[in-house]
Structures are given as structure tokens and as C-alpha cells.
C-alpha positions in Angstrom: 66.9 23.6 138.1 68.8 21.2 135.8 69.3 18.6 138.5 65.6 18.0 139.0 65.2 17.7 135.3 67.9 15.1 135.1 66.4 13.3 138.1 62.9 13.3 136.6 64.1 12.1 133.2 66.2 9.4 134.8 63.2 8.2 136.8 61.0 8.2 133.8 63.5 6.1 131.7 63.6 3.6 134.6 59.8 3.4 134.9 59.4 3.0 131.2 62.0 0.3 130.8 60.9 -1.7 133.8 57.2 -1.1 133.1 56.5 0.1 136.6 54.4 3.1 137.8 56.5 6.2 138.2 55.4 6.4 141.9 57.4 3.2 142.5 60.6 4.7 141.2 61.7 6.4 144.5 65.3 7.1 145.5 65.2 4.2 148.0 63.8 1.7 145.5 66.3 -1.2 144.9 66.4 -2.1 141.2 66.2 -5.9 141.7 64.5 -6.3 145.0 61.8 -3.6 144.7 61.5 -3.0 140.9 62.1 -6.5 139.6 65.0 -5.7 137.3 66.6 -8.6 135.6 70.2 -8.7 134.5 69.6 -8.0 130.8 67.6 -5.0 131.8 70.7 -3.5 133.5 72.3 -3.3 130.1 69.1 -2.0 128.5 68.9 0.7 131.2 72.4 1.9 130.5 71.7 2.1 126.8 68.4 3.9 127.4 70.0 6.5 129.7 72.9 7.0 127.2 70.3 7.7 124.5 68.2 9.9 126.7 71.1 12.2 127.8 73.4 11.7 124.8 76.3 10.6 127.1 78.5 7.6 127.5 78.1 5.6 130.7 81.0 3.5 132.1 79.5 0.1 132.9 82.1 -0.5 135.7 81.4 2.8 137.4 77.6 2.1 137.5 77.9 -1.5 138.7 77.5 -0.5 142.3 74.4 1.6 141.6 71.7 -0.6 143.1 69.1 2.0 143.9 67.3 4.6 141.9 68.8 7.3 144.1 72.3 6.1 143.3 71.5 6.1 139.5 70.0 9.6 139.7 73.0 10.9 141.6 75.4 9.4 139.0 73.4 10.8 136.1 73.3 14.3 137.7 77.1 14.1 138.0 77.9 13.1 134.4 75.2 15.2 132.7 76.2 18.5 134.3 
């Protein structure tokens, strides 16, 4: 299913960027509180996801995405 591929790829990009084990990148994981994301990494994550999926991401639309699950849901919506 395409959605699970998008989800898996999104989680892998997050894990690679934040240098955390993939097991830590759960839907409930909060980017800052649980995964230690710093503000500059938010911009880097958007760029990495844009490159991975060859899409443009609206920074304002993603500002409220504070958990991995929210980011995965957003990516599944725009990658369709």
C-alpha cells in the first residue's frame, strides 16, 4: 500500500536527520520533547522530506505538526 510506504519513508527521514533509532520514531513521538529536535532541524526536515518525495511543503501548514504521526499524516495527504 502506498500509504505505508510514505509512512515508512517519512519515519526513516526523521530518524536519519535526528540521528535517533527508528524504533523511537513512533506516531506519538513529539519532535522536540521526545526526539530532541532543535529549531534549525525543523527547516532541515522539511527540506529532506521535499527531496525524498519530490514535493513542495508549505512551512505554515506544517508548523502545527509536532508529532511524528502528524507529519506522516501530512505527507500521506500531499504525496498521494
